[in-house]
PDB file of N, CA, C and O in Angstrom:
ATOM      1  N   MET A   1      90.588  99.003 113.637  1.00  0.00           N
ATOM      2  CA  MET A   1      91.176  98.644 114.920  1.00  0.00           C
ATOM      3  C   MET A   1      92.101  97.439 114.744  1.00  0.00           C
ATOM      4  O   MET A   1      93.152  97.366 115.380  1.00  0.00           O
ATOM      5  N   ARG A   2      91.715  96.504 113.891  1.00  0.00           N
ATOM      6  CA  ARG A   2      92.560  95.339 113.663  1.00  0.00           C
ATOM      7  C   ARG A   2      93.889  95.718 113.075  1.00  0.00           C
ATOM      8  O   ARG A   2      94.916  95.147 113.443  1.00  0.00           O
ATOM      9  N   ILE A   3      93.892  96.663 112.177  1.00  0.00           N
ATOM     10  CA  ILE A   3      95.132  97.113 111.562  1.00  0.00           C
ATOM     11  C   ILE A   3      96.042  97.742 112.626  1.00  0.00           C
ATOM     12  O   ILE A   3      97.245  97.482 112.646  1.00  0.00           O
ATOM     13  N   LEU A   4      95.488  98.537 113.477  1.00  0.00           N
ATOM     14  CA  LEU A   4      96.297  99.166 114.543  1.00  0.00           C
ATOM     15  C   LEU A   4      96.828  98.141 115.543  1.00  0.00           C
ATOM     16  O   LEU A   4      97.917  98.317 116.089  1.00  0.00           O
ATOM     17  N   ALA A   5      96.094  97.109 115.777  1.00  0.00           N
ATOM     18  CA  ALA A   5      96.491  96.085 116.741  1.00  0.00           C
ATOM     19  C   ALA A   5      97.473  95.081 116.180  1.00  0.00           C
ATOM     20  O   ALA A   5      98.128  94.353 116.925  1.00  0.00           O
ATOM     21  N   SER A   6      97.574  95.045 114.849  1.00  0.00           N
ATOM     22  CA  SER A   6      98.458  94.064 114.251  1.00  0.00           C
ATOM     23  C   SER A   6      99.941  94.404 114.441  1.00  0.00           C
ATOM     24  O   SER A   6     100.284  95.555 114.710  1.00  0.00           O
ATOM     25  N   ASN A   7     100.790  93.435 114.304  1.00  0.00           N
ATOM     26  CA  ASN A   7     102.200  93.624 114.453  1.00  0.00           C
ATOM     27  C   ASN A   7     102.904  93.773 113.084  1.00  0.00           C
ATOM     28  O   ASN A   7     104.132  93.764 113.001  1.00  0.00           O
ATOM     29  N   ASN A   8     102.117  93.907 112.047  1.00  0.00           N
ATOM     30  CA  ASN A   8     102.646  93.970 110.694  1.00  0.00           C
ATOM     31  C   ASN A   8     103.057  95.367 110.266  1.00  0.00           C
ATOM     32  O   ASN A   8     103.590  95.527 109.168  1.00  0.00           O
ATOM     33  N   LEU A   9     102.835  96.366 111.072  1.00  0.00           N
ATOM     34  CA  LEU A   9     103.140  97.761 110.701  1.00  0.00           C
ATOM     35  C   LEU A   9     104.390  98.279 111.411  1.00  0.00           C
ATOM     36  O   LEU A   9     104.665  97.950 112.565  1.00  0.00           O
ATOM     37  N   ASP A  10     105.139  99.106 110.670  1.00  0.00           N
ATOM     38  CA  ASP A  10     106.232  99.799 111.381  1.00  0.00           C
ATOM     39  C   ASP A  10     105.660 100.938 112.185  1.00  0.00           C
ATOM     40  O   ASP A  10     104.481 101.266 112.051  1.00  0.00           O
ATOM     41  N   ASN A  11     106.483 101.545 113.024  1.00  0.00           N
ATOM     42  CA  ASN A  11     105.990 102.598 113.944  1.00  0.00           C
ATOM     43  C   ASN A  11     105.390 103.789 113.182  1.00  0.00           C
ATOM     44  O   ASN A  11     104.373 104.338 113.607  1.00  0.00           O
ATOM     45  N   THR A  12     105.997 104.186 112.083  1.00  0.00           N
ATOM     46  CA  THR A  12     105.517 105.334 111.355  1.00  0.00           C
ATOM     47  C   THR A  12     104.118 105.068 110.803  1.00  0.00           C
ATOM     48  O   THR A  12     103.214 105.883 110.985  1.00  0.00           O
ATOM     49  N   LYS A  13     103.939 103.944 110.136  1.00  0.00           N
ATOM     50  CA  LYS A  13     102.614 103.593 109.607  1.00  0.00           C
ATOM     51  C   LYS A  13     101.579 103.496 110.706  1.00  0.00           C
ATOM     52  O   LYS A  13     100.455 103.974 110.552  1.00  0.00           O
ATOM     53  N   ARG A  14     101.947 102.887 111.800  1.00  0.00           N
ATOM     54  CA  ARG A  14     101.008 102.754 112.927  1.00  0.00           C
ATOM     55  C   ARG A  14     100.612 104.112 113.461  1.00  0.00           C
ATOM     56  O   ARG A  14      99.441 104.350 113.756  1.00  0.00           O
ATOM     57  N   PHE A  15     101.584 105.010 113.590  1.00  0.00           N
ATOM     58  CA  PHE A  15     101.299 106.347 114.072  1.00  0.00           C
ATOM     59  C   PHE A  15     100.347 107.060 113.123  1.00  0.00           C
ATOM     60  O   PHE A  15      99.371 107.665 113.568  1.00  0.00           O
ATOM     61  N   ILE A  16     100.613 106.999 111.830  1.00  0.00           N
ATOM     62  CA  ILE A  16      99.777 107.701 110.843  1.00  0.00           C
ATOM     63  C   ILE A  16      98.360 107.149 110.864  1.00  0.00           C
ATOM     64  O   ILE A  16      97.399 107.918 110.893  1.00  0.00           O
ATOM     65  N   ILE A  17      98.214 105.838 110.850  1.00  0.00           N
ATOM     66  CA  ILE A  17      96.876 105.228 110.836  1.00  0.00           C
ATOM     67  C   ILE A  17      96.147 105.595 112.133  1.00  0.00           C
ATOM     68  O   ILE A  17      94.965 105.939 112.100  1.00  0.00           O
ATOM     69  N   GLY A  18      96.832 105.526 113.254  1.00  0.00           N
ATOM     70  CA  GLY A  18      96.190 105.857 114.526  1.00  0.00           C
ATOM     71  C   GLY A  18      95.792 107.326 114.598  1.00  0.00           C
ATOM     72  O   GLY A  18      94.727 107.665 115.115  1.00  0.00           O
ATOM     73  N   TYR A  19      96.660 108.197 114.075  1.00  0.00           N
ATOM     74  CA  TYR A  19      96.329 109.617 114.081  1.00  0.00           C
ATOM     75  C   TYR A  19      95.178 109.945 113.119  1.00  0.00           C
ATOM     76  O   TYR A  19      94.329 110.781 113.428  1.00  0.00           O
ATOM     77  N   VAL A  20      95.154 109.301 111.983  1.00  0.00           N
ATOM     78  CA  VAL A  20      94.019 109.491 111.036  1.00  0.00           C
ATOM     79  C   VAL A  20      92.712 109.057 111.703  1.00  0.00           C
ATOM     80  O   VAL A  20      91.703 109.759 111.627  1.00  0.00           O
ATOM     81  N   PHE A  21      92.741 107.901 112.353  1.00  0.00           N
ATOM     82  CA  PHE A  21      91.554 107.408 113.057  1.00  0.00           C
ATOM     83  C   PHE A  21      91.117 108.397 114.125  1.00  0.00           C
ATOM     84  O   PHE A  21      89.939 108.745 114.198  1.00  0.00           O
ATOM     85  N   GLN A  22      92.044 108.852 114.951  1.00  0.00           N
ATOM     86  CA  GLN A  22      91.742 109.796 116.028  1.00  0.00           C
ATOM     87  C   GLN A  22      91.198 111.116 115.441  1.00  0.00           C
ATOM     88  O   GLN A  22      90.206 111.651 115.934  1.00  0.00           O
ATOM     89  N   ASN A  23      91.835 111.621 114.418  1.00  0.00           N
ATOM     90  CA  ASN A  23      91.439 112.888 113.843  1.00  0.00           C
ATOM     91  C   ASN A  23      90.073 112.772 113.150  1.00  0.00           C
ATOM     92  O   ASN A  23      89.273 113.706 113.202  1.00  0.00           O
ATOM     93  N   ALA A  24      89.812 111.652 112.516  1.00  0.00           N
ATOM     94  CA  ALA A  24      88.508 111.456 111.848  1.00  0.00           C
ATOM     95  C   ALA A  24      87.400 111.442 112.908  1.00  0.00           C
ATOM     96  O   ALA A  24      86.370 112.094 112.735  1.00  0.00           O
ATOM     97  N   ILE A  25      87.603 110.719 113.978  1.00  0.00           N
ATOM     98  CA  ILE A  25      86.568 110.660 115.028  1.00  0.00           C
ATOM     99  C   ILE A  25      86.344 112.062 115.591  1.00  0.00           C
ATOM    100  O   ILE A  25      85.198 112.477 115.766  1.00  0.00           O
ATOM    101  N   HIS A  26      87.394 112.781 115.870  1.00  0.00           N
ATOM    102  CA  HIS A  26      87.256 114.144 116.411  1.00  0.00           C
ATOM    103  C   HIS A  26      86.491 115.058 115.423  1.00  0.00           C
ATOM    104  O   HIS A  26      85.597 115.803 115.825  1.00  0.00           O
ATOM    105  N   THR A  27      86.851 114.989 114.153  1.00  0.00           N
ATOM    106  CA  THR A  27      86.177 115.815 113.132  1.00  0.00           C
ATOM    107  C   THR A  27      84.717 115.423 112.994  1.00  0.00           C
ATOM    108  O   THR A  27      83.844 116.290 112.939  1.00  0.00           O
ATOM    109  N   PHE A  28      84.435 114.092 112.935  1.00  0.00           N
ATOM    110  CA  PHE A  28      83.042 113.663 112.795  1.00  0.00           C
ATOM    111  C   PHE A  28      82.203 114.083 114.004  1.00  0.00           C
ATOM    112  O   PHE A  28      81.045 114.477 113.874  1.00  0.00           O
ATOM    113  N   TRP A  29      82.814 113.988 115.167  1.00  0.00           N
ATOM    114  CA  TRP A  29      82.071 114.361 116.405  1.00  0.00           C
ATOM    115  C   TRP A  29      81.763 115.866 116.376  1.00  0.00           C
ATOM    116  O   TRP A  29      80.660 116.283 116.728  1.00  0.00           O
ATOM    117  N   GLY A  30      82.743 116.676 115.955  1.00  0.00           N
ATOM    118  CA  GLY A  30      82.504 118.107 115.850  1.00  0.00           C
ATOM    119  C   GLY A  30      81.417 118.427 114.843  1.00  0.00           C
ATOM    120  O   GLY A  30      80.579 119.298 115.078  1.00  0.00           O
ATOM    121  N   GLU A  31      81.431 117.728 113.731  1.00  0.00           N
ATOM    122  CA  GLU A  31      80.379 117.927 112.725  1.00  0.00           C
ATOM    123  C   GLU A  31      79.006 117.490 113.274  1.00  0.00           C
ATOM    124  O   GLU A  31      77.996 118.152 113.033  1.00  0.00           O
ATOM    125  N   ARG A  32      78.985 116.399 113.993  1.00  0.00           N
ATOM    126  CA  ARG A  32      77.738 115.947 114.631  1.00  0.00           C
ATOM    127  C   ARG A  32      77.186 117.003 115.554  1.00  0.00           C
ATOM    128  O   ARG A  32      75.998 117.321 115.506  1.00  0.00           O
ATOM    129  N   ASN A  33      78.069 117.562 116.417  1.00  0.00           N
ATOM    130  CA  ASN A  33      77.640 118.578 117.379  1.00  0.00           C
ATOM    131  C   ASN A  33      77.148 119.834 116.664  1.00  0.00           C
ATOM    132  O   ASN A  33      76.173 120.447 117.099  1.00  0.00           O
ATOM    133  N   SER A  34      77.806 120.224 115.577  1.00  0.00           N
ATOM    134  CA  SER A  34      77.377 121.382 114.810  1.00  0.00           C
ATOM    135  C   SER A  34      75.968 121.166 114.248  1.00  0.00           C
ATOM    136  O   SER A  34      75.122 122.057 114.315  1.00  0.00           O
ATOM    137  N   ARG A  35      75.736 120.006 113.711  1.00  0.00           N
ATOM    138  CA  ARG A  35      74.416 119.719 113.165  1.00  0.00           C
ATOM    139  C   ARG A  35      73.337 119.685 114.225  1.00  0.00           C
ATOM    140  O   ARG A  35      72.210 120.120 113.988  1.00  0.00           O
ATOM    141  N   LYS A  36      73.683 119.159 115.416  1.00  0.00           N
ATOM    142  CA  LYS A  36      72.691 119.113 116.527  1.00  0.00           C
ATOM    143  C   LYS A  36      72.316 120.518 116.963  1.00  0.00           C
ATOM    144  O   LYS A  36      71.213 120.742 117.461  1.00  0.00           O
ATOM    145  N   HIS A  37      73.231 121.473 116.778  1.00  0.00           N
ATOM    146  CA  HIS A  37      72.968 122.843 117.194  1.00  0.00           C
ATOM    147  C   HIS A  37      72.500 123.723 116.027  1.00  0.00           C
ATOM    148  O   HIS A  37      72.547 124.950 116.102  1.00  0.00           O
ATOM    149  N   GLY A  38      72.053 123.076 114.959  1.00  0.00           N
ATOM    150  CA  GLY A  38      71.398 123.786 113.882  1.00  0.00           C
ATOM    151  C   GLY A  38      72.283 124.432 112.846  1.00  0.00           C
ATOM    152  O   GLY A  38      71.792 125.192 112.012  1.00  0.00           O
ATOM    153  N   GLU A  39      73.577 124.153 112.871  1.00  0.00           N
ATOM    154  CA  GLU A  39      74.452 124.726 111.852  1.00  0.00           C
ATOM    155  C   GLU A  39      74.326 123.939 110.538  1.00  0.00           C
ATOM    156  O   GLU A  39      73.921 122.777 110.515  1.00  0.00           O
ATOM    157  N   THR A  40      74.680 124.607 109.481  1.00  0.00           N
ATOM    158  CA  THR A  40      74.617 123.999 108.145  1.00  0.00           C
ATOM    159  C   THR A  40      75.649 122.887 108.049  1.00  0.00           C
ATOM    160  O   THR A  40      76.810 123.097 108.401  1.00  0.00           O
ATOM    161  N   PRO A  41      75.255 121.715 107.583  1.00  0.00           N
ATOM    162  CA  PRO A  41      76.245 120.625 107.444  1.00  0.00           C
ATOM    163  C   PRO A  41      77.342 120.967 106.425  1.00  0.00           C
ATOM    164  O   PRO A  41      77.079 121.585 105.394  1.00  0.00           O
ATOM    165  N   LEU A  42      78.556 120.557 106.733  1.00  0.00           N
ATOM    166  CA  LEU A  42      79.658 120.751 105.820  1.00  0.00           C
ATOM    167  C   LEU A  42      79.608 119.682 104.713  1.00  0.00           C
ATOM    168  O   LEU A  42      79.221 118.540 104.961  1.00  0.00           O
ATOM    169  N   PRO A  43      79.999 120.062 103.506  1.00  0.00           N
ATOM    170  CA  PRO A  43      80.066 119.048 102.443  1.00  0.00           C
ATOM    171  C   PRO A  43      81.151 118.007 102.768  1.00  0.00           C
ATOM    172  O   PRO A  43      82.140 118.304 103.438  1.00  0.00           O
ATOM    173  N   THR A  44      80.939 116.805 102.281  1.00  0.00           N
ATOM    174  CA  THR A  44      81.906 115.724 102.544  1.00  0.00           C
ATOM    175  C   THR A  44      83.295 116.085 102.108  1.00  0.00           C
ATOM    176  O   THR A  44      84.264 115.767 102.798  1.00  0.00           O
ATOM    177  N   GLU A  45      83.417 116.749 100.966  1.00  0.00           N
ATOM    178  CA  GLU A  45      84.738 117.131 100.466  1.00  0.00           C
ATOM    179  C   GLU A  45      85.483 118.045 101.414  1.00  0.00           C
ATOM    180  O   GLU A  45      86.700 117.934 101.560  1.00  0.00           O
ATOM    181  N   LYS A  46      84.755 118.958 102.067  1.00  0.00           N
ATOM    182  CA  LYS A  46      85.390 119.872 103.015  1.00  0.00           C
ATOM    183  C   LYS A  46      85.853 119.130 104.246  1.00  0.00           C
ATOM    184  O   LYS A  46      86.913 119.439 104.790  1.00  0.00           O
ATOM    185  N   ILE A  47      85.077 118.151 104.700  1.00  0.00           N
ATOM    186  CA  ILE A  47      85.480 117.370 105.881  1.00  0.00           C
ATOM    187  C   ILE A  47      86.735 116.556 105.562  1.00  0.00           C
ATOM    188  O   ILE A  47      87.652 116.481 106.380  1.00  0.00           O
ATOM    189  N   VAL A  48      86.775 115.948 104.375  1.00  0.00           N
ATOM    190  CA  VAL A  48      87.966 115.208 103.967  1.00  0.00           C
ATOM    191  C   VAL A  48      89.185 116.102 103.877  1.00  0.00           C
ATOM    192  O   VAL A  48      90.274 115.705 104.293  1.00  0.00           O
ATOM    193  N   LYS A  49      89.022 117.304 103.338  1.00  0.00           N
ATOM    194  CA  LYS A  49      90.133 118.255 103.264  1.00  0.00           C
ATOM    195  C   LYS A  49      90.607 118.701 104.638  1.00  0.00           C
ATOM    196  O   LYS A  49      91.802 118.902 104.853  1.00  0.00           O
ATOM    197  N   MET A  50      89.660 118.856 105.578  1.00  0.00           N
ATOM    198  CA  MET A  50      90.049 119.245 106.927  1.00  0.00           C
ATOM    199  C   MET A  50      90.910 118.152 107.584  1.00  0.00           C
ATOM    200  O   MET A  50      91.931 118.439 108.210  1.00  0.00           O
ATOM    201  N   ILE A  51      90.481 116.922 107.428  1.00  0.00           N
ATOM    202  CA  ILE A  51      91.239 115.804 107.999  1.00  0.00           C
ATOM    203  C   ILE A  51      92.603 115.726 107.373  1.00  0.00           C
ATOM    204  O   ILE A  51      93.598 115.549 108.076  1.00  0.00           O
ATOM    205  N   ASP A  52      92.675 115.857 106.048  1.00  0.00           N
ATOM    206  CA  ASP A  52      93.953 115.802 105.328  1.00  0.00           C
ATOM    207  C   ASP A  52      94.868 116.898 105.810  1.00  0.00           C
ATOM    208  O   ASP A  52      96.051 116.657 106.049  1.00  0.00           O
ATOM    209  N   LYS A  53      94.346 118.092 105.956  1.00  0.00           N
ATOM    210  CA  LYS A  53      95.169 119.226 106.404  1.00  0.00           C
ATOM    211  C   LYS A  53      95.701 119.005 107.820  1.00  0.00           C
ATOM    212  O   LYS A  53      96.859 119.300 108.115  1.00  0.00           O
ATOM    213  N   ASN A  54      94.837 118.480 108.690  1.00  0.00           N
ATOM    214  CA  ASN A  54      95.254 118.216 110.066  1.00  0.00           C
ATOM    215  C   ASN A  54      96.390 117.166 110.091  1.00  0.00           C
ATOM    216  O   ASN A  54      97.346 117.303 110.855  1.00  0.00           O
ATOM    217  N   ILE A  55      96.277 116.143 109.269  1.00  0.00           N
ATOM    218  CA  ILE A  55      97.334 115.104 109.209  1.00  0.00           C
ATOM    219  C   ILE A  55      98.607 115.710 108.683  1.00  0.00           C
ATOM    220  O   ILE A  55      99.669 115.484 109.263  1.00  0.00           O
ATOM    221  N   ARG A  56      98.548 116.475 107.603  1.00  0.00           N
ATOM    222  CA  ARG A  56      99.731 117.109 107.056  1.00  0.00           C
ATOM    223  C   ARG A  56     100.391 118.022 108.069  1.00  0.00           C
ATOM    224  O   ARG A  56     101.612 118.001 108.227  1.00  0.00           O
ATOM    225  N   ASN A  57      99.585 118.827 108.759  1.00  0.00           N
ATOM    226  CA  ASN A  57     100.157 119.726 109.760  1.00  0.00           C
ATOM    227  C   ASN A  57     100.872 118.986 110.886  1.00  0.00           C
ATOM    228  O   ASN A  57     101.960 119.377 111.309  1.00  0.00           O
ATOM    229  N   ARG A  58     100.254 117.928 111.360  1.00  0.00           N
ATOM    230  CA  ARG A  58     100.858 117.161 112.461  1.00  0.00           C
ATOM    231  C   ARG A  58     102.163 116.492 111.985  1.00  0.00           C
ATOM    232  O   ARG A  58     103.180 116.542 112.677  1.00  0.00           O
ATOM    233  N   LEU A  59     102.123 115.884 110.830  1.00  0.00           N
ATOM    234  CA  LEU A  59     103.322 115.199 110.336  1.00  0.00           C
ATOM    235  C   LEU A  59     104.415 116.193 110.019  1.00  0.00           C
ATOM    236  O   LEU A  59     105.589 115.865 110.194  1.00  0.00           O
ATOM    237  N   SER A  60     104.094 117.385 109.563  1.00  0.00           N
ATOM    238  CA  SER A  60     105.144 118.377 109.269  1.00  0.00           C
ATOM    239  C   SER A  60     105.757 118.909 110.550  1.00  0.00           C
ATOM    240  O   SER A  60     106.948 119.223 110.569  1.00  0.00           O
ATOM    241  N   THR A  61     104.977 119.020 111.628  1.00  0.00           N
ATOM    242  CA  THR A  61     105.561 119.488 112.877  1.00  0.00           C
ATOM    243  C   THR A  61     106.453 118.425 113.496  1.00  0.00           C
ATOM    244  O   THR A  61     107.427 118.754 114.173  1.00  0.00           O
ATOM    245  N   LEU A  62     106.138 117.171 113.277  1.00  0.00           N
ATOM    246  CA  LEU A  62     107.031 116.099 113.793  1.00  0.00           C
ATOM    247  C   LEU A  62     108.343 116.144 113.027  1.00  0.00           C
ATOM    248  O   LEU A  62     109.411 115.958 113.610  1.00  0.00           O
ATOM    249  N   THR A  63     108.270 116.390 111.730  1.00  0.00           N
ATOM    250  CA  THR A  63     109.485 116.436 110.902  1.00  0.00           C
ATOM    251  C   THR A  63     110.365 117.609 111.309  1.00  0.00           C
ATOM    252  O   THR A  63     111.575 117.458 111.481  1.00  0.00           O
ATOM    253  N   ARG A  64     109.746 118.785 111.462  1.00  0.00           N
ATOM    254  CA  ARG A  64     110.520 119.973 111.832  1.00  0.00           C
ATOM    255  C   ARG A  64     110.986 119.951 113.282  1.00  0.00           C
ATOM    256  O   ARG A  64     112.001 120.555 113.629  1.00  0.00           O
ATOM    257  N   GLY A  65     110.242 119.254 114.115  1.00  0.00           N
ATOM    258  CA  GLY A  65     110.611 119.231 115.525  1.00  0.00           C
ATOM    259  C   GLY A  65     111.747 118.266 115.864  1.00  0.00           C
ATOM    260  O   GLY A  65     112.109 118.125 117.032  1.00  0.00           O
ATOM    261  N   GLY A  66     112.294 117.625 114.887  1.00  0.00           N
ATOM    262  CA  GLY A  66     113.408 116.721 115.089  1.00  0.00           C
ATOM    263  C   GLY A  66     113.018 115.362 115.616  1.00  0.00           C
ATOM    264  O   GLY A  66     113.858 114.649 116.165  1.00  0.00           O
ATOM    265  N   GLU A  67     111.751 114.983 115.460  1.00  0.00           N
ATOM    266  CA  GLU A  67     111.273 113.703 115.887  1.00  0.00           C
ATOM    267  C   GLU A  67     111.750 112.652 114.857  1.00  0.00           C
ATOM    268  O   GLU A  67     111.159 112.516 113.786  1.00  0.00           O
ATOM    269  N   GLU A  68     112.787 111.937 115.184  1.00  0.00           N
ATOM    270  CA  GLU A  68     113.414 111.010 114.238  1.00  0.00           C
ATOM    271  C   GLU A  68     112.624 109.737 114.004  1.00  0.00           C
ATOM    272  O   GLU A  68     112.677 109.174 112.911  1.00  0.00           O
ATOM    273  N   ARG A  69     111.903 109.279 114.992  1.00  0.00           N
ATOM    274  CA  ARG A  69     111.269 107.982 114.839  1.00  0.00           C
ATOM    275  C   ARG A  69     110.142 107.990 113.829  1.00  0.00           C
ATOM    276  O   ARG A  69     109.732 106.927 113.363  1.00  0.00           O
ATOM    277  N   TYR A  70     109.619 109.177 113.471  1.00  0.00           N
ATOM    278  CA  TYR A  70     108.578 109.255 112.443  1.00  0.00           C
ATOM    279  C   TYR A  70     109.089 109.952 111.190  1.00  0.00           C
ATOM    280  O   TYR A  70     108.311 110.503 110.412  1.00  0.00           O
ATOM    281  N   ALA A  71     110.376 109.922 111.006  1.00  0.00           N
ATOM    282  CA  ALA A  71     110.965 110.528 109.814  1.00  0.00           C
ATOM    283  C   ALA A  71     110.376 109.874 108.568  1.00  0.00           C
ATOM    284  O   ALA A  71     110.238 108.652 108.503  1.00  0.00           O
ATOM    285  N   GLY A  72     110.042 110.669 107.616  1.00  0.00           N
ATOM    286  CA  GLY A  72     109.420 110.117 106.393  1.00  0.00           C
ATOM    287  C   GLY A  72     107.926 109.964 106.462  1.00  0.00           C
ATOM    288  O   GLY A  72     107.306 109.480 105.514  1.00  0.00           O
ATOM    289  N   GLY A  73     107.339 110.364 107.556  1.00  0.00           N
ATOM    290  CA  GLY A  73     105.883 110.194 107.714  1.00  0.00           C
ATOM    291  C   GLY A  73     105.089 111.051 106.731  1.00  0.00           C
ATOM    292  O   GLY A  73     104.086 110.606 106.172  1.00  0.00           O
ATOM    293  N   LEU A  74     105.556 112.295 106.526  1.00  0.00           N
ATOM    294  CA  LEU A  74     104.874 113.182 105.605  1.00  0.00           C
ATOM    295  C   LEU A  74     104.977 112.647 104.182  1.00  0.00           C
ATOM    296  O   LEU A  74     104.000 112.679 103.434  1.00  0.00           O
ATOM    297  N   GLN A  75     106.145 112.158 103.806  1.00  0.00           N
ATOM    298  CA  GLN A  75     106.292 111.567 102.484  1.00  0.00           C
ATOM    299  C   GLN A  75     105.404 110.334 102.323  1.00  0.00           C
ATOM    300  O   GLN A  75     104.810 110.118 101.267  1.00  0.00           O
ATOM    301  N   MET A  76     105.319 109.530 103.381  1.00  0.00           N
ATOM    302  CA  MET A  76     104.478 108.345 103.361  1.00  0.00           C
ATOM    303  C   MET A  76     103.011 108.758 103.173  1.00  0.00           C
ATOM    304  O   MET A  76     102.262 108.099 102.451  1.00  0.00           O
ATOM    305  N   TRP A  77     102.612 109.846 103.825  1.00  0.00           N
ATOM    306  CA  TRP A  77     101.217 110.326 103.690  1.00  0.00           C
ATOM    307  C   TRP A  77     100.961 110.764 102.255  1.00  0.00           C
ATOM    308  O   TRP A  77      99.926 110.411 101.690  1.00  0.00           O
ATOM    309  N   PHE A  78     101.861 111.515 101.653  1.00  0.00           N
ATOM    310  CA  PHE A  78     101.696 111.962 100.294  1.00  0.00           C
ATOM    311  C   PHE A  78     101.615 110.773  99.319  1.00  0.00           C
ATOM    312  O   PHE A  78     100.797 110.788  98.399  1.00  0.00           O
ATOM    313  N   VAL A  79     102.430 109.779  99.508  1.00  0.00           N
ATOM    314  CA  VAL A  79     102.406 108.586  98.644  1.00  0.00           C
ATOM    315  C   VAL A  79     101.051 107.899  98.794  1.00  0.00           C
ATOM    316  O   VAL A  79     100.458 107.485  97.797  1.00  0.00           O
ATOM    317  N   SER A  80     100.553 107.772 100.022  1.00  0.00           N
ATOM    318  CA  SER A  80      99.281 107.083 100.216  1.00  0.00           C
ATOM    319  C   SER A  80      98.148 107.841  99.561  1.00  0.00           C
ATOM    320  O   SER A  80      97.188 107.222  99.103  1.00  0.00           O
ATOM    321  N   ILE A  81      98.223 109.144  99.502  1.00  0.00           N
ATOM    322  CA  ILE A  81      97.189 109.942  98.842  1.00  0.00           C
ATOM    323  C   ILE A  81      97.247 109.739  97.341  1.00  0.00           C
ATOM    324  O   ILE A  81      96.207 109.659  96.688  1.00  0.00           O
ATOM    325  N   LEU A  82      98.435 109.656  96.791  1.00  0.00           N
ATOM    326  CA  LEU A  82      98.568 109.431  95.361  1.00  0.00           C
ATOM    327  C   LEU A  82      98.024 108.099  94.927  1.00  0.00           C
ATOM    328  O   LEU A  82      97.510 107.973  93.815  1.00  0.00           O
ATOM    329  N   HIS A  83      98.126 107.074  95.800  1.00  0.00           N
ATOM    330  CA  HIS A  83      97.657 105.742  95.492  1.00  0.00           C
ATOM    331  C   HIS A  83      96.148 105.603  95.591  1.00  0.00           C
ATOM    332  O   HIS A  83      95.572 104.666  95.039  1.00  0.00           O
ATOM    333  N   THR A  84      95.495 106.540  96.298  1.00  0.00           N
ATOM    334  CA  THR A  84      94.043 106.441  96.460  1.00  0.00           C
ATOM    335  C   THR A  84      93.310 107.206  95.368  1.00  0.00           C
ATOM    336  O   THR A  84      92.091 107.076  95.257  1.00  0.00           O
ATOM    337  N   LYS A  85      93.999 107.993  94.565  1.00  0.00           N
ATOM    338  CA  LYS A  85      93.320 108.774  93.528  1.00  0.00           C
ATOM    339  C   LYS A  85      93.319 108.054  92.216  1.00  0.00           C
ATOM    340  O   LYS A  85      92.789 108.566  91.230  1.00  0.00           O
TER     341      LYS A  85
END
């Protein structure tokens, strides 16, 4: 939350971090509900892949939709993934 509230980020980075946070909470809540209703828990790797795919899909639709203010967001996401491995 501190990172999102700081003024040190450009709009694209702020959008990506905010969307990752939002998507992670949504995914974790869905997994929680599934477990409460007796479904088999998903492996951590699958949850991470789901979040990654959701982020990629959202950023690619912004790029194709002509949304200029987040141009380069998908490339920024790919670079951040390379630095975490």
